[in-house]
C-alpha positions as CSV (number, residue, x, y, z in Angstrom):
1,M,21.5,16.1,-14.5
2,K,20.4,17.6,-17.8
3,K,18.3,20.9,-17.5
4,I,15.1,19.2,-19.2
5,F,14.9,16.9,-15.9
6,V,15.2,19.6,-13.8
7,S,12.4,21.4,-15.3
8,L,10.5,18.4,-15.1
9,L,10.2,18.9,-11.5
10,L,8.3,21.8,-11.5
11,S,4.9,21.1,-12.2
12,I,1.7,19.1,-12.8
13,S,0.1,16.3,-15.2
14,L,0.7,15.9,-18.8
15,L,-2.9,15.5,-19.7
16,R,-4.6,17.3,-16.6
17,A,-3.4,20.7,-15.7
18,S,-4.1,21.4,-12.3
19,A,-2.2,23.1,-9.5
20,D,-3.3,20.8,-6.8
21,E,-1.9,17.7,-8.6
22,G,1.5,16.4,-8.2
23,M,3.9,14.4,-6.1
24,W,7.1,16.6,-5.7
25,L,10.4,15.5,-5.0
26,P,11.2,17.6,-1.9
27,M,15.0,18.0,-2.8
28,L,14.2,19.6,-6.1
29,L,11.3,21.9,-5.6
30,G,11.4,24.4,-8.4
31,Q,10.9,28.0,-7.9
32,Q,7.5,27.9,-9.9
33,V,6.1,25.1,-7.4
34,Y,7.6,26.7,-4.5
35,N,6.1,30.0,-5.3
36,D,2.5,28.2,-5.9
37,M,3.1,26.9,-2.3
38,V,3.5,30.1,-0.7
39,K,0.6,31.5,-2.6
40,K,-1.4,28.8,-1.1
41,G,-0.2,29.5,2.6
42,L,3.0,28.0,3.0
43,K,5.1,30.0,5.6
44,L,8.2,27.9,5.5
45,T,11.7,28.3,3.4
46,K,12.6,25.6,0.8
47,E,15.6,24.3,3.3
48,Q,12.7,24.0,6.2
49,L,11.2,21.5,3.9
50,Y,14.2,19.7,2.8
51,S,17.9,19.9,3.8
52,V,20.8,17.7,4.0
53,N,22.7,19.5,6.5
54,K,20.2,21.1,8.8
55,S,17.2,20.1,10.5
56,S,14.0,20.1,8.3
57,L,10.4,18.6,7.9
58,K,11.9,15.5,5.9
59,D,13.7,14.2,9.2
60,A,10.4,14.0,10.8
61,I,8.8,11.6,7.9
62,I,9.5,7.9,8.1
63,I,8.7,4.6,6.1
64,F,6.6,2.9,8.4
65,G,6.9,-0.9,8.3
66,G,6.8,-1.8,4.7
67,G,4.3,0.3,2.8
68,C,3.2,3.1,5.1
69,T,4.2,6.5,6.2
70,G,4.6,7.9,9.8
71,E,5.8,10.8,11.6
72,I,7.7,11.6,14.6
73,V,5.9,13.7,17.0
74,S,8.1,14.2,20.0
75,N,11.5,14.6,21.1
76,E,11.6,11.0,22.2
77,G,10.8,8.9,19.0
78,L,7.0,9.1,19.4
79,I,5.2,7.9,16.3
80,F,1.8,8.6,14.9
81,T,0.5,6.5,11.8
82,N,-2.5,4.9,11.0
83,H,-4.5,2.4,12.8
84,H,-4.6,0.2,9.4
85,C,-0.8,0.7,9.3
86,G,-0.2,-0.6,12.5
87,Y,-3.1,-3.2,12.2
88,D,-0.8,-6.4,11.9
89,A,1.5,-5.4,15.0
90,I,-1.7,-4.7,17.1
91,T,-3.1,-8.0,16.0
92,E,0.2,-9.8,16.9
93,A,0.4,-8.3,20.2
94,S,-3.2,-9.4,20.9
95,S,-4.7,-12.6,22.1
96,V,-8.1,-13.9,23.0
97,E,-7.2,-13.1,26.8
98,H,-5.7,-9.6,25.8
99,N,-7.4,-8.5,22.9
100,Y,-5.8,-5.1,22.1
101,L,-7.4,-5.1,18.8
102,K,-11.0,-5.1,19.9
103,D,-10.4,-3.4,23.4
104,G,-7.6,-0.8,22.7
105,F,-4.2,-0.4,24.5
106,Y,-2.3,2.5,25.8
107,A,0.9,2.2,27.7
108,M,0.9,4.6,30.6
109,S,4.6,4.2,31.0
110,K,7.6,3.3,28.6
111,D,8.0,0.3,30.4
112,Q,4.5,-1.0,29.4
113,E,5.2,-0.5,25.7
114,I,4.9,-3.7,23.6
115,K,7.5,-5.2,21.4
116,T,6.8,-5.5,17.5
117,K,8.7,-6.8,14.6
118,L,8.2,-3.4,12.6
119,T,11.2,-1.3,11.4
120,V,11.1,2.3,10.5
121,Q,13.1,4.2,8.0
122,F,14.5,7.5,8.0
123,L,15.6,9.6,5.0
124,D,19.3,10.6,5.1
125,R,19.6,12.3,1.5
126,I,18.8,11.8,-2.0
127,V,21.5,11.7,-4.7
128,D,21.1,12.0,-8.4
129,V,22.9,9.2,-10.0
130,T,21.4,9.4,-13.5
131,K,24.8,9.9,-14.9
132,E,26.3,6.9,-13.1
133,V,23.6,4.7,-14.3
134,E,23.5,5.8,-17.9
135,D,27.2,5.5,-18.2
136,A,27.3,2.1,-17.1
137,L,24.6,1.1,-19.5
138,Q,25.5,3.1,-22.5
139,G,25.1,1.4,-25.7
140,L,23.4,-1.6,-24.4
141,S,20.2,-3.1,-26.1
142,W,17.1,-2.8,-23.8
143,A,17.3,-6.4,-23.1
144,D,20.8,-6.1,-21.9
145,R,20.0,-3.1,-19.8
146,V,17.5,-4.8,-17.8
147,K,20.0,-7.6,-17.3
148,K,22.7,-5.5,-16.2
149,L,20.4,-2.7,-14.2
150,P,20.3,-4.8,-11.0
151,D,24.4,-5.1,-10.7
152,V,24.5,-1.2,-11.6
153,Y,22.3,-0.6,-8.9
154,K,24.3,-2.6,-6.5
155,A,27.5,-1.1,-7.5
156,I,26.4,2.3,-6.8
157,T,24.6,1.6,-3.5
158,E,27.2,-0.3,-2.0
159,K,29.3,2.8,-2.0
160,V,26.8,4.4,0.7
161,A,26.2,1.3,2.8
162,D,27.1,1.6,6.1
163,K,25.7,-1.5,8.4
164,D,26.8,-0.3,11.7
165,N,25.1,3.1,11.2
166,G,22.1,1.4,9.6
167,L,22.4,3.2,6.1
168,A,21.5,1.6,3.0
169,G,20.6,3.0,-0.6
170,R,17.9,2.5,-2.8
171,I,17.6,3.7,-6.4
172,Y,14.4,4.6,-8.0
173,S,13.7,5.0,-11.7
174,M,12.0,8.2,-12.5
175,F,10.0,9.1,-15.6
176,K,10.1,5.5,-16.7
177,G,13.8,5.2,-16.9
178,N,14.7,8.7,-17.9
179,Q,16.1,9.5,-14.6
180,Y,17.5,7.7,-11.5
181,L,17.7,9.0,-8.0
182,M,19.4,7.4,-4.9
183,Y,17.5,7.6,-1.6
184,V,19.8,6.8,1.3
185,Y,17.8,5.4,4.4
186,K,18.7,4.7,8.0
187,T,16.8,2.0,9.3
188,Y,15.7,1.3,13.0
189,R,14.6,-2.2,14.3
190,D,13.4,-1.7,17.8
191,I,9.7,-0.1,17.4
192,R,7.5,-0.8,20.2
193,L,3.4,-0.3,20.2
194,V,2.3,2.5,22.7
195,G,-1.2,3.2,21.7
196,T,-4.1,2.1,19.6
197,P,-7.6,2.9,19.9
198,Q,-10.4,-0.1,20.0
199,E,-11.2,-1.3,16.6
200,S,-14.6,0.0,16.8
201,V,-12.9,3.4,17.0
202,G,-10.1,3.0,14.5
203,K,-12.1,1.1,11.9
204,F,-15.5,2.8,12.7
205,G,-17.7,2.3,9.5
206,G,-15.7,-0.5,8.4
207,D,-16.0,-1.6,4.6
208,T,-19.3,0.4,4.5
209,D,-17.4,3.7,5.0
210,N,-14.0,2.6,3.1
211,W,-13.3,5.1,0.3
212,E,-16.5,7.3,1.4
213,W,-17.1,10.6,2.8
214,P,-18.3,11.7,5.3
215,R,-16.2,9.9,7.4
216,H,-15.8,9.1,11.1
217,T,-12.8,6.9,11.6
218,A,-10.3,7.3,14.1
219,D,-7.6,5.8,11.9
220,F,-4.6,6.3,13.9
221,S,-2.1,4.1,16.2
222,V,1.0,5.1,18.2
223,F,4.4,3.7,18.4
224,R,8.0,4.7,19.7
225,V,11.3,4.1,17.8
226,Y,14.3,3.0,20.1
227,M,17.9,3.5,19.6
228,S,21.3,2.3,21.3
229,K,22.8,4.2,23.9
230,D,25.3,5.5,21.7
231,G,22.5,6.5,19.2
232,K,22.9,3.9,16.7
233,P,20.0,1.7,15.1
234,A,20.0,-1.6,17.3
235,E,17.9,-4.7,17.8
236,H,15.5,-4.6,20.5
237,S,16.9,-4.7,24.0
238,A,15.8,-3.2,27.4
239,E,19.2,-1.4,27.5
240,N,18.0,0.7,24.3
241,I,16.5,4.3,24.7
242,P,14.2,6.3,22.9
243,Y,15.5,7.9,19.5
244,K,16.3,11.6,19.6
245,P,15.2,13.0,16.2
246,K,16.7,15.6,14.3
247,H,13.0,17.3,13.9
248,F,9.7,16.3,15.2
249,L,6.4,17.8,14.2
250,P,4.7,20.1,16.8
251,V,0.9,19.3,17.0
252,S,-1.7,22.1,16.3
253,I,-5.0,22.2,18.1
254,K,-6.0,25.5,16.8
255,G,-8.1,24.0,14.2
256,I,-8.9,24.3,10.5
257,K,-11.3,26.1,8.0
258,D,-12.2,25.7,4.7
259,G,-9.3,27.1,2.4
260,D,-6.4,26.5,5.0
261,Y,-3.3,25.3,3.4
262,A,-2.4,21.6,3.8
263,M,0.7,20.0,2.6
264,I,1.2,16.1,3.0
265,Y,4.7,14.5,3.3
266,G,4.9,10.8,2.6
267,Y,5.6,7.6,0.7
268,P,3.1,7.3,-2.1
269,G,3.3,3.8,-3.3
270,G,2.5,3.8,-6.8
271,T,0.9,5.6,-9.9
272,N,1.0,5.2,-13.6
273,R,-0.4,8.4,-15.0
274,Y,1.7,8.2,-18.2
275,E,-0.3,4.9,-18.7
276,T,-1.3,4.6,-22.5
277,S,-4.9,4.0,-23.9
278,N,-3.9,0.1,-24.2
279,G,-3.2,-0.2,-20.5
280,I,-6.6,1.6,-19.5
281,Q,-8.3,-1.0,-21.9
282,L,-6.7,-3.6,-20.3
283,K,-7.5,-2.3,-16.9
284,T,-11.1,-1.9,-17.4
285,A,-11.8,-4.9,-19.6
286,I,-10.2,-7.9,-17.7
287,D,-7.8,-7.0,-14.9
288,N,-10.1,-5.0,-12.7
289,P,-13.5,-6.8,-13.3
290,S,-11.5,-10.4,-12.5
291,L,-10.0,-9.0,-9.5
292,V,-13.1,-7.7,-8.2
293,T,-15.1,-10.7,-8.7
294,L,-12.6,-13.0,-7.1
295,R,-12.0,-10.6,-4.0
296,D,-15.8,-10.5,-3.5
297,V,-15.9,-14.2,-3.2
298,R,-13.2,-14.5,-1.0
299,L,-14.3,-11.5,1.5
300,K,-17.8,-13.2,1.7
301,L,-16.4,-16.3,2.4
302,M,-14.2,-15.0,5.0
303,K,-16.9,-12.7,6.7
304,E,-19.3,-15.6,7.2
305,Q,-16.8,-17.1,9.6
306,M,-15.6,-13.8,11.2
307,V,-19.2,-12.6,12.3
308,K,-19.6,-16.3,14.2
309,D,-16.5,-16.1,16.7
310,P,-14.5,-13.2,17.8
311,A,-11.2,-15.5,17.8
312,V,-11.8,-16.1,13.9
313,K,-12.4,-12.5,13.5
314,L,-9.0,-12.0,15.4
315,K,-7.2,-14.5,13.4
316,L,-8.8,-13.4,9.9
317,A,-8.8,-9.6,10.5
318,A,-5.5,-8.5,8.8
319,N,-6.2,-10.6,5.7
320,Y,-9.7,-9.8,5.4
321,A,-8.7,-6.0,5.8
322,N,-6.1,-6.0,3.0
323,V,-8.6,-7.9,0.7
324,A,-11.3,-5.5,1.1
325,N,-9.4,-2.4,0.8
326,Y,-8.5,-2.8,-2.9
327,W,-11.6,-5.0,-3.8
328,K,-13.3,-1.7,-3.2
329,F,-10.9,0.5,-4.9
330,F,-10.4,-1.3,-8.3
331,D,-14.2,-1.6,-8.7
332,G,-14.3,2.2,-8.0
333,E,-11.3,2.7,-10.2
334,S,-13.0,1.0,-13.4
335,R,-16.2,2.9,-12.9
336,Q,-14.4,6.4,-12.8
337,L,-11.9,5.5,-15.8
338,K,-15.1,4.9,-17.9
339,K,-17.1,8.0,-16.3
340,F,-14.4,10.3,-17.3
341,R,-13.7,8.6,-20.7
342,T,-10.0,8.1,-19.9
343,Y,-9.5,5.9,-22.5
344,E,-10.6,8.2,-25.0
345,E,-8.6,11.1,-23.6
346,K,-5.5,9.1,-23.7
347,Q,-6.0,7.9,-27.4
348,A,-6.7,11.7,-28.4
349,Y,-3.3,12.6,-26.9
350,E,-1.7,9.7,-28.5
351,N,-3.0,10.6,-32.0
352,K,-1.3,13.9,-31.6
353,F,2.0,12.1,-30.3
354,A,1.8,9.9,-33.5
355,A,1.3,12.8,-35.7
356,W,4.3,14.6,-34.3
357,A,6.3,11.5,-34.4
358,K,5.9,10.9,-38.2
359,G,9.3,10.7,-39.8
360,K,11.2,10.5,-36.5
361,P,13.0,7.3,-35.8
362,G,12.5,6.2,-32.2
363,Y,9.5,7.6,-32.0
364,E,7.0,6.9,-35.1
365,N,6.3,3.4,-34.4
366,I,5.9,3.7,-30.8
367,F,2.0,3.1,-30.4
368,A,2.0,0.3,-33.3
369,D,4.3,-1.3,-31.3
370,Y,2.3,-0.8,-28.2
371,T,-0.7,-2.3,-29.8
372,K,1.1,-5.6,-31.0
373,N,2.6,-6.0,-27.5
374,Y,-0.9,-5.9,-25.9
375,E,-2.5,-8.1,-28.5
376,T,0.3,-10.9,-27.6
377,W,-0.4,-10.6,-23.9
378,T,-4.2,-9.8,-23.6
379,P,-5.6,-13.4,-24.2
380,Y,-3.7,-14.6,-21.0
381,A,-4.4,-11.8,-18.9
382,K,-7.4,-13.4,-17.2
383,S,-5.4,-16.6,-16.6
384,R,-2.8,-14.3,-14.6
385,V,-5.4,-12.7,-12.5
386,Y,-7.4,-15.7,-11.6
387,L,-4.0,-17.6,-10.5
388,N,-3.0,-14.7,-8.3
389,E,-6.3,-13.6,-6.7
390,G,-8.2,-16.9,-7.2
391,I,-6.0,-20.0,-6.9
392,L,-3.6,-18.4,-4.7
393,G,-6.0,-16.5,-2.9
394,S,-6.7,-19.7,-0.7
395,P,-3.8,-19.3,2.3
396,L,-3.7,-23.1,2.1
397,A,-3.1,-23.0,-1.5
398,K,-0.6,-19.8,-1.4
399,Y,1.3,-21.7,1.3
400,A,1.6,-24.9,-0.4
401,S,3.1,-23.3,-3.8
402,T,5.9,-22.2,-1.6
403,L,6.9,-25.7,-1.1
404,I,7.8,-26.0,-4.9
405,K,11.1,-24.8,-4.2
406,L,11.6,-27.6,-1.5
407,E,10.5,-29.9,-4.2
408,A,13.1,-28.8,-6.7
409,D,15.7,-29.4,-3.9
410,L,14.4,-33.1,-3.2
411,V,14.8,-33.9,-7.0
412,K,17.8,-32.2,-8.0
413,T,21.1,-33.9,-7.9
414,G,23.9,-32.1,-6.2
415,V,22.1,-30.1,-3.7
416,S,24.3,-30.1,-0.4
417,S,22.3,-31.7,2.7
418,A,22.8,-28.5,4.4
419,D,21.1,-26.7,1.6
420,A,18.2,-29.0,1.7
421,K,17.8,-28.9,5.4
422,K,17.9,-25.1,5.2
423,T,14.9,-24.9,2.8
424,M,13.1,-27.7,4.8
425,D,13.4,-25.5,7.9
426,A,12.1,-22.6,6.2
427,A,9.0,-24.7,5.1
428,T,8.6,-25.8,8.4
429,A,9.0,-22.4,10.2
430,A,6.5,-20.8,7.2
431,R,3.9,-23.8,8.0
432,K,4.1,-22.5,11.4
433,K,3.2,-19.1,10.6
434,Y,0.5,-20.2,8.3
435,L,-1.1,-22.5,11.0
436,E,-1.4,-19.6,13.3
437,D,-3.4,-17.7,10.9
438,A,-5.4,-20.6,9.1
439,N,-9.1,-20.9,9.3
440,R,-10.3,-24.2,7.5
441,P,-14.1,-23.5,7.1
442,S,-13.5,-20.2,5.3
443,D,-10.5,-21.4,3.3
444,E,-12.2,-24.9,2.4
445,K,-14.9,-22.6,0.8
446,I,-12.3,-20.4,-1.0
447,I,-10.4,-23.4,-2.7
448,A,-13.8,-24.7,-3.7
449,A,-15.2,-21.6,-5.2
450,T,-11.9,-20.2,-7.0
451,A,-11.3,-23.6,-8.3
452,Q,-14.6,-23.8,-10.1
453,M,-14.4,-20.2,-11.0
454,F,-11.0,-20.7,-12.9
455,Y,-12.8,-23.6,-14.5
456,N,-15.6,-21.8,-16.0
457,D,-14.2,-18.5,-16.4
458,V,-10.7,-19.2,-17.9
459,D,-10.0,-20.4,-21.2
460,K,-10.0,-24.2,-21.3
461,N,-6.8,-24.3,-23.2
462,Q,-5.0,-22.4,-20.3
463,H,-6.1,-24.9,-17.5
464,P,-3.3,-27.2,-16.2
465,I,-3.2,-30.3,-18.1
466,G,-5.4,-33.2,-16.6
467,F,-6.3,-31.2,-13.2
468,Y,-9.7,-30.8,-13.8
469,E,-10.2,-34.1,-15.5
470,G,-9.1,-35.6,-12.5
471,I,-11.4,-34.1,-10.2
472,K,-14.3,-35.0,-12.7
473,A,-13.2,-38.7,-12.7
474,A,-13.1,-38.8,-8.9
475,Y,-15.7,-36.4,-7.6
476,G,-18.4,-36.0,-10.6
477,D,-19.5,-33.4,-12.8
478,L,-17.8,-30.1,-13.2
479,R,-20.9,-28.3,-13.7
480,E,-22.1,-29.0,-10.0
481,D,-20.9,-26.9,-6.9
482,A,-21.0,-30.2,-4.8
483,T,-18.3,-31.7,-7.1
484,F,-15.8,-29.0,-6.0
485,K,-17.0,-29.0,-2.4
486,K,-16.2,-32.5,-2.3
487,W,-12.8,-32.4,-3.8
488,A,-12.0,-29.2,-1.4
489,K,-13.0,-31.5,1.8
490,D,-10.5,-34.4,0.5
491,V,-7.7,-31.7,0.1
492,F,-7.8,-30.5,3.6
493,D,-8.7,-34.0,5.0
494,K,-5.8,-35.4,3.3
495,T,-3.2,-32.9,3.4
496,M,-0.1,-33.3,5.5
497,I,0.3,-29.6,5.8
498,L,-2.6,-29.6,8.3
499,D,-1.5,-32.8,9.9
500,D,1.3,-32.5,12.6
501,T,2.1,-36.3,12.6
502,K,2.4,-36.6,8.6
503,W,4.5,-33.3,8.6
504,D,6.9,-34.4,11.0
505,A,7.3,-37.6,9.3
506,F,8.1,-36.0,6.2
507,V,10.6,-34.0,7.7
508,A,12.3,-36.7,9.3
509,N,12.3,-38.4,5.9
510,P,11.9,-35.8,3.0
511,D,10.6,-37.5,-0.1
512,A,9.8,-35.8,-3.4
513,N,6.8,-38.6,-4.1
514,V,5.3,-37.9,-0.7
515,L,5.1,-34.1,-1.4
516,Q,4.1,-34.5,-5.0
517,N,1.3,-36.7,-3.8
518,D,0.0,-34.4,-1.1
519,P,-3.4,-32.8,-2.4
520,A,-2.8,-29.4,-1.5
521,F,0.6,-29.2,-2.9
522,A,-0.6,-31.1,-6.0
523,Y,-3.6,-28.3,-6.5
524,A,-1.2,-25.4,-6.0
525,A,1.6,-26.8,-7.9
526,A,-0.3,-27.7,-10.9
527,F,-1.5,-24.0,-11.4
528,V,1.7,-22.4,-10.7
529,K,3.8,-24.6,-13.0
530,S,1.4,-24.3,-15.8
531,Y,1.5,-20.4,-15.3
532,N,5.3,-20.2,-14.9
533,T,6.1,-22.6,-17.7
534,K,3.6,-21.3,-20.3
535,Y,2.6,-17.8,-19.6
536,A,5.0,-16.3,-17.3
537,P,7.9,-15.9,-20.3
538,I,5.2,-14.1,-22.2
539,F,4.4,-11.9,-19.2
540,K,7.7,-11.0,-18.8
541,A,8.5,-10.1,-22.4
542,F,5.3,-8.1,-22.3
543,T,6.4,-5.9,-19.2
544,E,9.8,-5.5,-20.6
545,K,8.7,-4.1,-23.9
546,N,6.1,-2.0,-22.2
547,D,8.9,-0.4,-20.2
548,E,11.2,0.1,-23.0
549,L,8.2,1.8,-24.8
550,G,7.1,3.9,-22.1
551,R,10.7,5.1,-21.6
552,A,10.7,6.1,-25.4
553,Y,7.1,7.6,-25.1
554,L,8.0,9.8,-22.3
555,K,11.3,10.9,-23.7
556,G,9.4,11.9,-27.0
557,V,6.7,13.6,-25.1
558,M,9.1,15.7,-23.5
559,E,10.6,16.7,-26.8
560,M,7.3,17.2,-28.5
561,N,6.1,19.8,-26.0
562,P,8.9,21.3,-23.9
563,A,6.2,23.5,-22.1
564,A,4.5,20.4,-21.1
565,A,7.9,18.8,-19.9
566,A,8.3,21.4,-17.7
567,K,5.0,20.7,-15.9
568,M,5.6,17.1,-15.2
569,Y,6.3,15.1,-12.1
570,P,7.4,11.3,-11.8
571,D,4.9,8.6,-11.0
572,A,4.8,7.7,-7.5
573,N,7.2,4.9,-6.5
574,F,7.3,4.6,-2.9
575,S,10.1,7.4,-2.5
576,M,9.4,10.6,-0.6
577,R,7.0,13.0,-2.1
578,V,5.4,16.1,-0.9
579,S,2.0,17.2,-2.1
580,Y,0.2,20.7,-1.6
581,G,-3.2,22.1,-1.6
582,N,-5.9,23.1,0.7
583,V,-8.6,22.2,3.2
584,K,-11.6,21.9,0.7
585,S,-15.5,21.2,0.5
586,Y,-16.7,19.7,-2.8
587,S,-19.8,19.1,-4.5
588,P,-19.8,15.3,-5.8
589,R,-22.9,15.4,-8.1
590,D,-25.7,18.0,-8.9
591,G,-27.6,19.4,-5.8
592,L,-25.2,17.9,-3.1
593,K,-22.6,19.8,-1.3
594,C,-20.2,18.1,0.8
595,D,-18.7,19.9,3.7
596,Y,-15.0,20.0,4.6
597,I,-15.2,18.5,7.8
598,C,-17.2,15.7,9.9
599,T,-18.1,16.0,13.5
600,S,-18.9,13.8,16.7
601,K,-22.8,14.2,15.5
602,G,-21.9,11.9,12.9
603,I,-20.6,9.1,15.2
604,L,-23.8,9.4,17.2
605,E,-25.8,9.2,14.2
606,K,-24.2,6.1,12.8
607,Y,-23.9,4.5,16.0
608,V,-25.4,0.9,16.2
609,P,-24.5,-1.1,19.4
610,G,-23.0,-4.2,18.8
611,D,-23.0,-3.6,15.1
612,Y,-20.0,-5.3,13.0
613,E,-19.0,-1.9,11.7
614,F,-21.0,0.8,13.8
615,D,-20.4,0.0,17.1
616,F,-18.4,2.6,19.5
617,P,-17.3,1.9,22.9
618,V,-19.9,2.9,25.7
619,K,-17.5,5.3,27.4
620,G,-17.2,7.1,24.1
621,I,-20.8,7.3,23.6
622,E,-21.4,9.0,27.1
623,L,-18.4,11.6,26.6
624,L,-19.7,12.6,23.3
625,K,-23.4,12.8,24.1
626,N,-22.0,15.0,27.4
627,K,-20.0,16.9,24.8
628,D,-17.0,16.4,27.0
629,F,-14.3,17.4,24.4
630,G,-11.7,19.2,26.6
631,Q,-9.4,21.3,24.9
632,Y,-10.0,19.4,21.5
633,I,-13.4,21.2,20.9
634,D,-13.6,23.3,17.6
635,K,-14.9,26.4,19.2
636,G,-16.5,27.6,15.9
637,K,-18.6,24.6,15.7
638,K,-18.8,23.8,19.2
639,D,-18.3,20.2,18.5
640,L,-15.3,17.8,18.2
641,V,-14.1,17.8,14.7
642,V,-13.4,14.1,13.8
643,T,-12.2,14.1,10.0
644,F,-11.6,16.9,7.2
645,I,-10.8,16.9,3.6
646,T,-8.2,18.4,1.5
647,N,-7.5,18.5,-2.3
648,N,-4.4,17.1,-1.9
649,D,-2.9,14.5,-4.3
650,I,-2.1,11.0,-2.4
651,T,-2.2,7.6,-3.0
652,G,-1.5,4.2,-1.4
653,G,1.7,4.3,0.8
654,N,0.5,7.8,1.9
655,S,-1.5,5.9,4.6
656,G,-0.4,7.6,8.0
657,S,1.0,10.7,6.3
658,P,1.1,13.8,8.1
659,V,-1.2,16.8,7.0
660,I,1.0,19.6,7.8
661,D,-0.2,23.3,7.9
662,G,1.5,26.2,6.5
663,S,3.8,26.9,9.4
664,G,4.9,22.9,9.9
665,N,2.5,22.0,12.4
666,L,0.8,18.6,12.5
667,I,-3.1,19.0,11.8
668,G,-4.1,15.5,10.9
669,L,-3.3,12.1,9.6
670,A,-4.3,11.1,5.8
671,F,-5.8,7.8,5.5
672,D,-8.1,7.5,2.6
673,G,-9.6,9.0,-0.7
674,N,-13.0,9.6,-1.8
675,S,-15.1,7.2,-4.1
676,E,-15.9,10.0,-6.7
677,A,-12.2,10.1,-7.6
678,L,-10.6,6.3,-7.3
679,S,-9.1,6.7,-10.6
680,H,-6.4,8.7,-9.1
681,K,-3.6,6.0,-9.9
682,L,-4.1,6.6,-13.5
683,A,-6.0,10.0,-13.8
684,V,-6.6,12.8,-11.2
685,D,-9.9,14.6,-11.3
686,K,-9.0,18.3,-10.4
687,E,-12.6,18.8,-9.2
688,L,-13.4,15.6,-7.0
689,N,-10.3,14.3,-5.7
690,R,-9.9,14.6,-1.9
691,A,-7.8,13.0,0.8
692,I,-9.5,11.9,3.9
693,C,-7.7,12.7,7.1
694,V,-8.4,12.2,10.8
695,D,-8.3,15.4,12.5
696,I,-5.4,15.3,15.1
697,R,-7.5,17.0,17.9
698,Y,-9.8,13.9,17.5
699,V,-6.8,11.8,17.8
700,L,-5.8,13.5,20.9
701,W,-9.2,13.3,22.3
702,C,-9.1,9.3,21.7
703,I,-5.8,9.1,23.5
704,D,-6.7,11.3,26.2
705,K,-10.4,11.5,27.3
706,L,-11.3,8.0,25.8
707,G,-8.1,6.3,26.5
708,G,-7.0,8.0,29.6
709,A,-3.3,8.3,28.3
710,S,-2.6,11.8,29.4
711,N,1.2,10.8,29.5
712,I,1.3,10.7,25.9
713,I,-0.3,14.1,25.4
714,K,2.2,15.5,27.7
715,E,4.9,14.4,25.7
716,L,3.8,16.5,22.5
717,K,4.5,20.0,21.7
718,L,1.0,21.5,21.3
719,V,0.3,24.9,19.5
720,K,-2.9,26.2,20.8
721,Q,-2.5,29.8,19.3
């Protein structure tokens, strides 16, 4: 690896210099970064943080499921992660009769643990493969690089693949394609649910408190990873034994104070902090407002049904939570970007770059090309958001859109009967899953509302040809809500997707005409095919050109200012990172000071019996009122500390990440950020950015005192002094 890339891993943001900003690659912590970590309170060596040959902190950190982080906390493979990370698994394990989501669940012995469909991945090692990748792509145009890159990745990762031991490589592009690192993972597939608090505890505060401080949410769940008797990853089996980790995190109940060192390990999902002013403008003007508007409608229509029936709430819970989370985020992101004038800040830097780039081939036309590229795509940007967040925001429409492949097999000549059957079987299996989660009353309203919104808000020239004309002819004036409601009712009444008899007849005699005339399929296919035919190629060209320009721009930035290049870290991309900082209070606005902790006092203040968001178990209220905190009491506060905040740099994917003290002990779980700094994917505010974390003492109190699962506590290595 070239020296410049080594130096790139030593520091902070290009535009906002802050010692607390940065998502660092643990294998390449430069001395400058490590020294700063020590200065802030780290007592571990570099090798204790990351080692290939010896046990280290990285061995206790896992990819949990497909998009969260978890940590191993015992020598028997016990996992802590967030409640919202385990939400789908908890929901799937639940029924109306055994509603673990509502009532909570703790296995009092290993034989009570519940099988899940989850996987976890352990990081085995990180390998720099920049030279291999670049050698394979040498001399190619950008378009040819894009085409060849998957094959290059495959050739490299195949060298480390070991199916018997669950090993596989995954290559990540760093610094917009200026560096390539291969992460080698070991995947385990026997993951069992051990414990979860009641939803009223694990989601206390609901959407109202989401992204907010103060916060009183016990956002945790407990799982266990199993392996075969010979120590290898294996499918679920009664013969499997608990995983024996290379390293697990001791759990500290000593307590925290303002200013204490805090380190967060995990898998941050994605940032784009080297985004241009063009990208910021598109985000704030079109993408985010459109997404927020569409999700707002979907959430209201789902919630109408969820509050009426506990069974419906259980059925829609996971989807609702997913939609709600980023509805609030993108709304806040736009406000923060405007408040901190990020667009203007980016432009000022780009002007400096343009002045430096004059007369330099490969650099001088970058921003002229950026502007042209955005001008080409921007007229169609709203159409894309309205398709994905509106039309396909309906579960019925989303499922129906997957049948386009089946249609293609039915009309295409030369498709073998075996392949056609495989596609049909997959469609039937997917239909079964869709029906398990379907709720007609909410979805029928969603389809009516979003189809009408597309008609009203998207350029008429971008509408699917003939679709709205057909609705007008059959159902009435397109300016009337009633028109779309009547049409939506017919879609649900007549689709074979919701009719077992019709579907079985179709499966027995697959016919393209039958599928094409199905109203749900016809609806979804009209929009998807229109987009795929007309606008998807434009978007593909837009993104590929942006990638090409982004790589050149970042390379130019490094050449323009080597000192700044020595203080850059790669954007998050769901590869393991470590951030560091301190437990820290903050002042979000003039005259207001926010403490670094929240206590049980806040739960009692917010508690509303039977409320959708602020209910709490009666037993828990009694324990808190009686100050029955056990060994988890904060002796200084004489209360139970529930949550705390740090100035660590995190983002989505860090959910469930361990918050670790200077000695390598677990002190909390990261689960959210604060509303005053929701621009963090694009720009970090060094004063206001905070990671919201559930205090590990509250987690243990919930397990022990509220849940009665002292067996789990006994399994942990508690640090008391």
